[in-house]
C-alpha positions as CSV (number, residue, x, y, z in Angstrom):
1,X,-20.2,-42.8,16.2
2,X,-18.4,-44.7,13.7
3,X,-16.1,-42.9,11.0
4,X,-18.4,-42.6,7.7
5,X,-15.7,-41.0,6.1
6,X,-11.8,-41.3,6.2
7,X,-9.5,-38.4,3.4
8,X,-5.5,-40.2,4.6
9,X,-2.2,-38.6,3.7
10,X,-4.5,-36.9,0.7
11,X,-2.4,-34.6,-1.8
12,X,-3.6,-32.2,-4.9
13,X,-0.9,-30.3,-6.8
14,X,-2.1,-28.1,-9.6
15,X,0.7,-27.7,-12.4
16,X,2.2,-24.2,-13.3
17,X,3.3,-23.8,-16.7
18,X,6.1,-21.8,-17.8
19,X,8.8,-20.9,-20.9
20,X,8.3,-20.7,-24.6
21,X,7.7,-24.4,-25.1
22,X,5.0,-24.7,-22.8
23,X,6.7,-27.5,-19.1
24,X,6.2,-27.3,-16.1
25,X,7.9,-25.2,-13.8
26,X,6.5,-25.9,-10.9
27,X,3.5,-26.8,-8.6
28,X,1.1,-25.0,-6.1
29,X,0.8,-27.2,-3.3
30,X,-3.5,-26.7,-2.8
31,X,-3.4,-29.8,-0.5
32,X,-0.7,-31.4,0.9
33,X,-0.8,-34.3,3.4
34,X,-4.0,-34.2,5.2
35,X,-5.4,-37.0,6.7
36,X,-9.3,-36.7,8.8
37,X,-12.3,-38.7,9.7
38,X,-15.3,-37.4,9.5
39,X,-18.4,-39.5,11.9
40,X,-21.4,-39.9,10.9
41,X,-24.1,-37.6,12.1
42,X,-21.1,-35.3,12.8
43,X,-20.7,-31.7,12.3
44,X,-17.0,-31.1,11.2
45,X,-15.3,-27.5,10.4
46,X,-13.0,-26.4,8.6
47,X,-11.2,-22.9,9.0
48,X,-8.1,-21.9,8.3
49,X,-7.6,-18.5,5.4
50,X,-8.6,-17.8,1.9
51,X,-5.6,-19.7,-0.3
52,X,-5.1,-22.5,2.8
53,X,-6.7,-25.1,0.7
54,X,-10.3,-26.4,2.2
55,X,-12.9,-25.6,-0.7
56,X,-9.8,-28.2,-3.3
57,X,-10.2,-31.2,-0.2
58,X,-13.6,-30.3,0.3
59,X,-14.0,-31.3,-3.3
60,X,-11.7,-34.2,-2.8
61,X,-13.7,-36.0,-0.3
62,X,-16.7,-35.7,-2.1
63,X,-15.5,-37.3,-5.3
64,X,-15.6,-34.0,-7.6
65,X,-11.9,-33.6,-7.5
66,X,-8.9,-36.8,-8.4
67,X,-6.1,-36.2,-5.1
68,X,-2.3,-36.8,-6.7
69,X,-1.8,-39.1,-3.8
70,X,-3.9,-40.2,-0.5
71,X,-6.9,-42.1,-0.3
72,X,-10.4,-41.1,0.1
73,X,-12.4,-44.2,2.1
74,X,-16.4,-43.8,2.6
75,X,-17.5,-46.6,4.5
76,X,-14.6,-48.5,4.2
77,X,-14.5,-48.3,0.6
78,X,-12.2,-45.9,-1.8
79,X,-14.5,-43.7,-3.4
80,X,-12.2,-43.1,-6.4
81,X,-11.7,-46.9,-7.5
82,X,-15.3,-47.6,-7.6
83,X,-17.3,-49.0,-10.5
84,X,-20.3,-49.8,-11.2
85,X,-23.4,-49.8,-9.2
86,X,-21.4,-49.3,-5.5
87,X,-20.3,-45.8,-7.5
88,X,-23.1,-44.8,-7.8
89,X,-24.7,-45.9,-4.8
90,X,-21.7,-44.0,-2.9
91,X,-21.6,-41.1,-5.3
92,X,-25.6,-40.7,-4.1
93,X,-24.9,-40.0,-0.7
94,X,-22.3,-37.5,-1.3
95,X,-23.5,-34.3,-1.9
96,X,-22.4,-30.1,-1.8
97,X,-24.1,-27.4,-1.6
98,X,-22.0,-25.0,-3.1
99,X,-20.8,-21.6,-1.9
100,X,-22.2,-19.6,-5.3
101,X,-25.8,-21.2,-6.6
102,X,-25.4,-19.2,-9.6
103,X,-22.8,-22.1,-11.1
104,X,-24.7,-25.2,-9.7
105,X,-27.8,-24.7,-10.6
106,X,-28.8,-24.4,-14.5
107,X,-29.9,-21.0,-15.9
108,X,-32.2,-22.6,-18.4
109,X,-34.0,-24.8,-16.3
110,X,-36.6,-24.0,-13.9
111,X,-36.8,-25.3,-10.3
112,X,-39.6,-27.7,-10.8
113,X,-36.7,-29.3,-13.3
114,X,-33.7,-29.2,-11.5
115,X,-35.0,-30.9,-8.8
116,X,-37.0,-32.9,-10.6
117,X,-33.6,-34.6,-12.1
118,X,-32.3,-35.7,-8.2
119,X,-35.8,-37.4,-7.3
120,X,-36.1,-39.6,-10.7
121,X,-32.2,-40.4,-9.9
122,X,-33.6,-42.2,-6.8
123,X,-36.9,-42.7,-7.4
124,X,-36.6,-43.7,-11.3
125,X,-39.9,-46.2,-11.2
126,X,-42.3,-42.2,-9.8
127,X,-44.7,-41.1,-12.3
128,X,-44.6,-37.7,-13.8
129,X,-47.6,-36.1,-12.0
130,X,-46.0,-38.2,-8.3
131,X,-42.2,-36.1,-9.3
132,X,-44.7,-32.9,-9.5
133,X,-45.9,-34.0,-6.0
134,X,-42.3,-34.4,-4.6
135,X,-40.5,-31.6,-5.9
136,X,-43.9,-28.9,-3.8
137,X,-43.1,-31.2,-0.7
138,X,-39.2,-30.2,-1.1
139,X,-39.7,-27.0,-2.2
140,X,-41.9,-26.3,1.3
141,X,-39.9,-29.0,3.2
142,X,-36.7,-26.1,2.1
143,X,-39.6,-23.2,3.2
144,X,-40.0,-22.1,-0.6
145,X,-43.7,-21.4,-1.9
146,X,-45.0,-24.0,-4.6
147,X,-44.9,-20.7,-7.3
148,X,-40.8,-21.1,-6.8
149,X,-41.3,-24.4,-9.2
150,X,-41.4,-23.2,-12.2
151,X,-39.3,-19.7,-11.8
152,X,-35.4,-19.7,-13.1
153,X,-32.9,-19.3,-11.1
154,X,-32.1,-15.8,-12.3
155,X,-35.6,-15.2,-10.8
156,X,-34.7,-15.8,-7.8
157,X,-32.7,-14.5,-5.0
158,X,-29.8,-15.3,-3.6
159,X,-30.8,-17.1,-0.3
160,X,-34.2,-18.7,-2.8
161,X,-31.6,-20.1,-5.3
162,X,-29.7,-21.2,-1.4
163,X,-32.9,-22.8,-1.0
164,X,-32.8,-24.7,-3.9
165,X,-30.1,-26.2,-3.4
166,X,-30.1,-27.9,-0.3
167,X,-33.5,-28.7,-1.4
168,X,-31.9,-30.6,-4.2
169,X,-29.1,-32.2,-1.9
170,X,-32.1,-33.1,0.4
171,X,-33.8,-35.1,-2.3
172,X,-31.0,-37.6,-2.6
173,X,-31.1,-37.8,1.0
174,X,-27.1,-38.3,1.9
175,X,-25.1,-39.4,4.4
176,X,-22.6,-37.0,3.9
177,X,-23.0,-32.8,2.9
178,X,-20.0,-30.7,2.1
179,X,-20.9,-27.3,3.3
180,X,-18.6,-24.8,0.7
181,X,-19.1,-21.4,2.1
182,X,-23.3,-21.5,1.7
183,X,-24.1,-18.4,3.3
184,X,-20.3,-15.7,2.7
185,X,-22.2,-14.9,-0.5
186,X,-25.4,-13.8,1.3
187,X,-27.3,-11.2,3.1
188,X,-26.7,-11.3,6.8
189,X,-30.8,-10.9,7.3
190,X,-30.6,-14.2,4.9
191,X,-27.4,-16.2,6.7
192,X,-29.0,-17.3,10.1
193,X,-32.3,-19.2,8.2
194,X,-29.7,-20.4,5.1
195,X,-28.2,-22.0,8.5
196,X,-31.1,-23.1,10.2
197,X,-32.6,-24.4,7.0
198,X,-29.0,-26.6,7.0
199,X,-28.6,-27.9,10.4
200,X,-32.9,-29.3,10.7
201,X,-31.6,-30.6,7.2
202,X,-28.9,-32.8,8.7
203,X,-31.0,-33.7,11.9
204,X,-33.3,-35.3,9.5
205,X,-31.4,-37.1,7.5
206,X,-29.0,-38.1,10.4
207,X,-26.5,-36.6,8.1
208,X,-22.0,-35.7,8.7
209,X,-21.2,-32.3,7.6
210,X,-18.2,-30.8,6.9
211,X,-18.4,-27.1,7.1
212,X,-15.6,-25.2,5.2
213,X,-16.4,-21.7,6.4
214,X,-14.9,-18.1,6.9
215,X,-16.9,-16.9,10.0
216,X,-15.9,-18.9,13.4
217,X,-19.2,-17.3,15.0
218,X,-21.2,-20.0,12.6
219,X,-18.6,-22.3,13.5
220,X,-18.7,-22.2,17.1
221,X,-22.5,-22.3,16.5
222,X,-22.7,-25.7,14.7
223,X,-19.8,-27.9,14.9
224,X,-19.0,-30.8,16.8
225,X,-14.9,-30.5,16.2
226,X,-12.9,-27.8,14.1
227,X,-9.6,-28.5,11.7
228,X,-7.3,-25.8,11.6
229,X,-6.2,-25.6,7.7
230,X,-2.9,-23.5,7.0
231,X,-0.8,-23.7,3.5
232,X,-2.2,-26.7,2.2
233,X,-2.2,-28.5,5.5
234,X,-4.2,-29.5,9.0
235,X,-2.5,-27.3,12.0
236,X,-5.0,-28.4,14.6
237,X,-8.3,-30.9,15.2
238,X,-10.3,-30.5,18.3
239,X,-13.8,-30.8,20.3
240,X,-15.0,-27.5,18.9
241,X,-15.2,-26.4,22.6
242,X,-11.8,-27.3,23.7
243,X,-10.4,-25.8,20.3
244,X,-11.9,-22.5,21.3
245,X,-11.5,-22.5,25.0
246,X,-7.5,-24.1,24.7
247,X,-5.7,-23.3,21.1
248,X,-2.8,-25.0,21.2
249,X,-0.7,-23.5,18.3
250,X,-0.5,-19.8,17.8
251,X,-2.0,-20.1,14.1
252,X,-5.1,-20.8,16.2
253,X,-5.2,-18.3,18.8
254,X,-4.3,-15.7,15.7
255,X,-7.0,-16.9,14.4
256,X,-9.7,-16.6,17.4
257,X,-8.1,-13.1,18.3
258,X,-9.2,-11.5,14.9
259,X,-13.3,-12.5,15.5
260,X,-14.3,-9.6,16.9
261,X,-17.7,-11.1,17.6
262,X,-15.3,-14.4,19.5
263,X,-13.4,-11.9,21.7
264,X,-15.7,-11.5,24.7
265,X,-16.7,-15.4,24.4
266,X,-13.0,-15.5,26.7
267,X,-11.9,-13.8,29.8
268,X,-8.6,-13.1,29.1
269,X,-7.5,-12.8,25.2
270,X,-3.8,-13.0,24.6
271,X,-2.7,-9.9,22.6
272,X,0.7,-10.5,21.8
273,X,-0.3,-13.3,19.0
274,X,-0.2,-10.9,16.0
275,X,0.9,-12.5,13.1
276,X,3.8,-11.0,11.2
277,X,5.5,-10.9,8.5
278,X,3.3,-12.0,4.6
279,X,1.7,-15.2,4.2
280,X,3.9,-17.3,2.0
281,X,3.3,-18.7,-0.7
282,X,1.8,-22.4,-1.5
283,X,4.1,-22.6,-4.7
284,X,7.2,-22.6,-2.5
285,X,6.0,-23.4,1.0
286,X,8.6,-22.9,3.7
287,X,10.8,-25.1,5.1
288,X,10.2,-26.6,9.2
289,X,7.0,-25.4,10.2
290,X,4.9,-24.0,8.1
291,X,4.1,-20.5,9.8
292,X,7.4,-20.2,11.3
293,X,7.8,-16.9,9.0
294,X,4.8,-15.4,10.1
295,X,4.5,-16.6,14.4
296,X,6.1,-14.6,17.4
297,X,6.4,-17.7,18.7
298,X,8.7,-18.9,15.8
299,X,12.2,-20.6,17.1
300,X,15.2,-21.6,15.3
301,X,13.8,-25.7,15.0
302,X,10.5,-24.3,13.5
303,X,12.3,-23.1,10.5
304,X,14.4,-26.2,10.6
305,X,12.1,-29.2,11.8
306,X,8.5,-29.6,10.4
307,X,6.2,-30.5,13.9
308,X,4.5,-33.8,13.9
309,X,1.0,-33.8,15.0
310,X,0.6,-34.3,19.2
311,X,-2.2,-35.4,21.1
312,X,-2.5,-32.5,23.6
313,X,-5.7,-33.9,25.3
314,X,-7.9,-36.8,24.9
315,X,-8.8,-36.0,20.9
316,X,-7.2,-32.8,20.5
317,X,-4.1,-32.6,17.8
318,X,-2.0,-30.1,17.1
319,X,1.6,-29.9,15.1
320,X,3.3,-27.0,17.5
321,X,6.8,-27.9,18.4
322,X,5.0,-25.4,21.7
323,X,1.6,-27.7,23.0
324,X,3.4,-27.9,26.3
325,X,3.6,-23.8,26.4
326,X,-0.2,-23.4,24.8
327,X,-3.3,-22.7,25.4
328,X,-2.7,-19.8,23.7
329,X,-5.2,-17.9,24.9
């Protein structure tokens, strides 16, 4: 598979203002030098703790938030330097499913109107009646009834609203979908339905997905590759099975150990790898390895030198000074 989207040394800092006369006194380093590629048709999961910069990175690659530094290339074209029809075409191919559908669905519009906007954007030649037919087909494709077409978002359940959001994405026929915690706000009984729907849509469109999540069980079941993010940077990336079975960064191993459902997936799980201290602030990240303040394996070199990405095995990369001692299982 060829590379569909590539983020190259992307940075996004948010200014902090202070003083009687407001001025910038510091920055929140939300995304700090991240490079990641996504191939056509694959599902790449982005995992990490809250505040690690996952959602900010998702907004950047989808074109919603311009990076301070770095480039985002879609099919070899920088999405932030495009203009005119080419920009419109690329934006059609980059779609997002937000964590909270209440924030992405207009409360003053009926479902039919919400979906009609996307349909008419892609097919301006359709008549009013043809648009309605397409709306009904979309609703059916995401498991909703024709009756839902004339309901407002507040009349729908959380799962139904997320289905409408996915239907709107389907109408655009994108090549890349960013799914930003798409099921975290839903009941457990509804999550599997939405995930199955999302994967069915991905297979139908042959679209790539950047799946942002905290749920490692879900990540294990649906992703092809996993990137682990910590304090604005990616610390490890590998094929899903390789990363879950042979984590080469202590932070990855700690994440896996913290997921109860994954504990029994391997016969042996390391018990000594437990985080120490408190999470540092993205305003003043630690020098050297950013994880050294919480890492039980940290040495002086970790405090002094920032580890570079090294290849552990084919397609498996990790930023740790001690990958020779990996896997941490």
